[in-house]
C-alpha positions in Angstrom: -0.2 0.1 0.0 1.3 3.4 -0.7 2.0 6.2 1.9 0.3 9.5 2.0 2.6 11.2 0.3 2.4 9.0 -2.9 -1.1 9.5 -3.2 -2.3 12.0 -6.2 -4.4 14.8 -4.8 -6.6 17.2 -7.2 -9.8 19.1 -7.6 -12.7 18.8 -9.8 -14.7 22.6 -10.4 -18.3 21.9 -11.6 -19.7 24.6 -12.7 -23.5 25.5 -11.5 -26.4 27.3 -13.1 -28.0 29.1 -10.1 -31.2 30.3 -12.2 -33.3 28.2 -10.1 -33.3 25.2 -7.5 -33.1 22.1 -9.2 -31.8 18.5 -9.0 -28.8 17.9 -11.4 -27.4 21.1 -12.3 -23.9 19.8 -12.6 -22.8 16.3 -13.7 -19.8 14.5 -13.6 -18.7 11.0 -14.8 -15.5 9.4 -12.7 -13.0 8.0 -15.3 -11.2 6.4 -12.5 -11.9 5.4 -9.2 -11.6 8.2 -6.3 -12.3 9.6 -3.2 -14.0 12.6 -2.2 -12.0 14.5 0.6 -14.0 17.5 0.7 -16.5 19.5 -1.2 -16.8 23.3 -1.5 -19.4 26.0 -2.6 -17.7 29.0 -3.8 -19.8 32.0 -5.1 -19.3 35.2 -7.0 -21.6 37.3 -4.9 -23.9 36.4 -2.2 -27.1 37.5 -4.3 -29.6 39.6 -2.6 -32.8 39.2 -1.2 -33.7 37.0 1.9 -32.4 33.1 1.8 -29.5 31.2 1.2 -28.0 29.3 -1.6 -27.6 25.4 -0.6 -26.5 22.5 -2.7 -26.1 18.7 -2.2 -23.2 16.5 -3.9 -24.5 13.1 -4.9 -22.7 9.9 -6.1 -25.5 7.9 -8.3 -28.0 9.8 -6.8 -27.3 9.4 -3.0 -26.1 12.5 -1.3 -22.4 12.5 0.0 -21.9 12.8 3.5 -20.4 15.9 4.7 -19.7 17.1 8.0 -21.6 20.4 7.4 -24.0 21.3 4.8 -23.0 23.5 2.0 -25.2 26.7 2.4 -24.1 30.3 2.3 -26.7 32.9 3.5 -27.1 36.1 1.8 -27.4 37.9 5.2 -23.7 36.3 5.8 -21.7 38.0 3.5 -19.4 34.8 3.0 -18.8 33.6 -0.5 -16.9 30.2 0.1 -17.9 27.1 2.8 -15.7 24.0 2.8 -16.8 20.9 4.1 -14.5 17.7 4.7 -16.2 14.0 3.8 -18.1 12.2 7.4 -15.3 10.3 8.9 -12.2 12.8 8.0 -12.1 14.0 11.6 -8.1 14.8 11.9 -6.8 12.5 9.3 -8.0 9.5 11.3 -9.3 7.5 7.9 -6.6 6.7 5.6 -6.7 7.3 2.6 -10.2 8.6 3.8 -13.0 10.3 2.1 -15.9 8.7 -0.1 -15.8 6.3 -2.5 -16.5 7.1 -6.4 -15.8 4.3 -8.5 -15.1 4.4 -12.5 -18.1 5.4 -14.4 -20.2 6.4 -11.0 -22.0 9.5 -11.6 -21.2 12.8 -9.3 -24.3 15.3 -9.3 -24.8 18.4 -7.6 -28.4 19.3 -6.7 -29.4 22.9 -5.7 -32.0 23.1 -2.9 -32.0 26.7 -2.4 -31.2 30.2 -3.9 -31.8 33.6 -2.8 -35.3 34.8 -3.3 -34.2 38.3 -5.4 -31.1 37.7 -7.5 -29.0 34.3 -7.3 -25.6 34.5 -7.6 -23.8 35.3 -10.9 -21.3 32.6 -10.9 -21.0 29.6 -8.9 -18.8 26.2 -8.5 -18.8 23.2 -6.4 -15.2 22.2 -5.8 -14.4 18.5 -5.2 -10.9 17.8 -3.4 -10.1 14.1 -4.4 -7.4 11.5 -3.9 -6.9 9.1 -6.9 -7.0 5.6 -6.2 -5.6 2.6 -8.0 -2.7 4.6 -9.7 
């Protein structure tokens, strides 16, 4: 088994269209096995009006277990939030993360957007560790 320094880590950026809350806003098909270590919601602006931008990451239709939801409120004014995969507490799980197999479909569902104006640009960024390399 390779030690942690030999694992290849990378990022997958999924652009989102936030015109309306909907399932399957972004889709990625895995070309090789990997593990999702964390997910980030990144916005150009928080939008206007009451509410928040909330997204969920799914693998083959099942929500990825994250320590905290990916939610940014308009009132909070913060433009990015990161959540580690459940079970990744202080690096106790090796290699850790949530398994994604070759040809699995990773999708992003948007469950909420601000009431008046949604953020102009949004991405979900997945931090992943490549497996079987």
